[in-house]
N, C-alpha and C positions, 0 to 999 in steps of 0.2 A: 467491391470495394471491401473491404475491413473493419469494422469496430473496435474498440479496446474498451469492453464494459465489464470484463472478469477475466480472470487466465484459464477461464474455463473454458474457455475457445480456444485456447493457444496448446499447439504443443509443445513436447519438452525440448524438440528443437528450436523452434519459435524463439520460448522464452529464454535458453540457452544464447541464442544467437544475438539477441537484442541487449542483454548483458555482455556479451561481446565485443557488440557493435560502439557500445555507450562505452566502453572502455579505454574503442582506439579513440573515440573524439573526444575523450577526453584529455588523452594525448596528443591530440592533433587535429586543432580544431575547425572546421569545414564550412564553407557557407553553401550549403547543400539544397538550403528551400530559399533562394532568392525571390524575393517579393510576392512571397506565400502568405497568406494572410490567417489567424487564429482567434477566433472568438473565446473569450474566456467570460464563461456564465455562473456566477456566485450568487448559489441560497445561501450558503454559510462561510461567515470569514477564514482568511486563512494568512498563511503569513510565509510557508514555506514555498506552497503548492503556486501561489500567487508570482513568488520568486522564480521558480522554478520554469514555468510554462513561459512569462514573459519574456525572461532571460535568454530562454531556450530556442523560441520562434525567432527572438532579434540577431541573435549571435549565429544563427542558421542564415541569416539573410531576409526573414520576412518580419511581419507586425504585428503585434496584439491587439485587439480590441477588448478592453475590460467591460464587463456589462454586473453590474449587482441587480439584486432583487427589484429593487425599485427604479433600475432604468430599461425594464422591460414589462411590458403591457400585459406578460403573464398576470404577474402582481394585482394586474385588476380583472383580470379573468379572460384574457386571452387563451382558448385552447392550445396546450402545448404542441401540437401538431400546427398548428398554423403559422405559431411560432419557428417551429423544425423549420417548415417549408422556406420562410422568409429567410433566416438568420444561414439556414443549410445549404440556399443557393446563392451567398453571395461570398462564401468564405471558403478555404481551403483545408480547415480544418474546425473542430469544436470539441473546449472540452469543457466540463462541467464538472460543481461542485456543487452537491443537491442534497434535500431530506431524505425523499423515498428514492430507492432504484427505479421505481416503475416511471419515473419521471426522464431516466436514461433510457429505459425501453421505448417508449413513446416516441422523443425524441427523436431517436437513431431510424426509428421504423421510418418517419417522413423526411428524415435530411439527407441533402444530398453529398452532403460532406461528412468527412468517418467522425466521428465523435467518440472522444474519451473521458474512461470516467476515473475523475480528477479525486472521488470520495463518494461514497452512498452510503446509508446506513448498513450497507449487506456489505460492502467490498473497499478495499483501499487497495487496487493493484499499483499502481504507478510507485507506492511504497516500497511494497515488494521487490518492485525490479533494484529501487535505492537499492534494499537490504540484502540483497541477493550481489550487487555489482560489489557491496563493503566487505560481504563474505567472500568474495572472490579476492581481492584485494590485501585483505584479512590473511589470506591461505587459511581456510580451515574450511577442508575439506579434506576429506581419509576417502581415496580411490574414487572420487568425482561424487562422494556422498556427504552429505551436512547432516551434523547430529546436533538438533535445535532443539533449545525446551521454549514457550511460551506460558506465559505466567499472567495470570490477568483474568480480564473480563471474555466473554464470549461473545465479543463485537463484530464491527468488520476487519479488524486486522486478523485476528483469531480465525475468522473464516476464510480468509483470503490465505492465510499462510497453509492452514489447511488444506487449501486447494493445491497451492504450490507444491507444500511437498508431497501430497498425494500423485502429482502428474509427475517430477521430478526424481521421486523414489526417495524421495530424504528418510533420516528419522528425526519425526517429531514426535514428542512429549507435552501435552496441555494439561495446564492446573488451574483449574478454575474453583469458585467455592459449590459448596453442594445444592445449595438450591439456584444453580443456573444451569441455563442448557444451550447447546450448542443448535444451531438452526437444521432437524431434521432434514430436508432437504437434501442441505450442504454437505453434512455427513454420509447420507446417502452415497452422494456424486462420488465424494472422498475415498469411501471404504471399495468403491468400485474400480476407482482408479489405482488405487493402492494396489489390489489383485496384479493390474499389469504391471505396476512402475516397478514393485516388490517393496514401496513403502513401506515403513514401520512406525506407525500410529498410534498411541495410546494417550487416555484421557483419566485424568486420576483428580483429586479433592486436597492434594499434599504437594505444594512447592519443592519438598526436598525428595520427593520419590521425580518428580518432572526431572529436577536441575542435575540432578545426578548424571555425569560422566558425560554429560552435554559440551558444546566447543562453541554454542551460540546462546545465549539466555535473550530471548525477547520479552520486552513487558511493556506496556501503551497506560495511557489515563484511566482512570476505574471512573472518572465523570466525564461523559462525550459530551461535546457540544450539544447545546438543545437539553441536556440531562442536569442542569445545573441545579433542580427544583430538589435531585433526590442524592444530592450529597451526602447529606449526614448519614442517610440511610445506606448508602453505597459503602463510607469509609466502617461504618460498621461490620457490614457483609463482607468486609475486604478484610477482615482482620486477620494478620500472620501472612499476607500474601507478598507484604513487602519485601523489592529485593536488596537485601542489605550484605555485609560480608561475611556473615554467616551462611547465608543462603548461595551464594558464591564459591563458596569455601569447598562444598558437596561437587561442582561440578569441575569439570577440568584445569589445571592448573591454568593455562594459558588461555583460558576463554575470554571472549569477548559478548559484553552488554550491548544490545542495541535499542534504540527507544523512539518512536518515531516523534516523540515531541508534541508539545510543548510537557514538559515534564514536572511533575509537581512534586519535589523532597517531601520527606519524611512520611507519602503516603505510598505511591508505588514505588518509589525507589527513594535510598536514605542519602542522604548530600554526601557523606566521604563515598559510596559508591558510586553515585554521578561524576563525581570529582573523578574519581579515578578512571573512572572509562572514557572523558570525556572528549579524546580526541578523537576514539572511533566513532562514537554517536554524533558529534558534528560534521565529522567526514560520512556519516550514513546520509545526513542532512544534504550538504553540500551534493550526494551525488546524485540526490533527484533531479538536478538542471543536466546530467550526463543522459539518463535512462531518458528521460523525457526527446533531449533529442535525439536520442537512437528511434524510441516509439514513433514521433513526426515522420520520419526518413521513413523506416519502414511502411507505415501507412500509407502516403505520399508514395512510393514505388507500387502500393498495392491498389492504384487509383488507375496507374497507366496500360 
């Protein structure tokens, strides 16, 4: 049985196959998980994640059970392992959107059902699959290699793209403020993988340096969920990191902009630039549905 807690545990071939399967399911919907059940556990609120997972299992022929933190005995002190033993023995899949990645690891250890990371403070792997499908659809590959820039916070999206690029052999330039650091253990993993895959990964504190010559530009909110009290400090820290028309002008002429949403205009992206690339950004959001379908089918086959 496989879990999906991070892209670190998946090969290049498996990741690309998931994206290809998602593209097929987008064109030809099929009820491949008739009467299967998915438990959806949310410690953090969600729009796109809940929509994607609930619609995915439903359109595949199964059923979803939505559980927020207040619905569970976890909020009253029940050990994660006990909740995992119960829920994991009653359903076919469990997806979790959690505050701490350790919760996912503990739950997966005791669950009899595959566990999917729908977001933790360290990783957001299903979003990366959606991004990869969007890059594939917009034909942003040169000889199988994507040239990507990530500009913003050293957060779960930055971590996840770092891992994905390292495994897939892509070119990735990251730009973060000077006082921000990438998780040292994740960076070490990525550097080792890059030696194997041939990925070209660089880190700077200059958005223009990162964006130069890239085909895919990715940014994310500066104030992640749960960090609202740090908003004013972060706005100051990220001065000069907004993606606007001047920033996009140094990328390749046909470059696209991706944003996992929600987007806060006039902070990480200008209103003008966001609207210019709105079609691709909202298709990126819709693609979460199809990659989740492919992922559920993949995990189901792994239990056979």
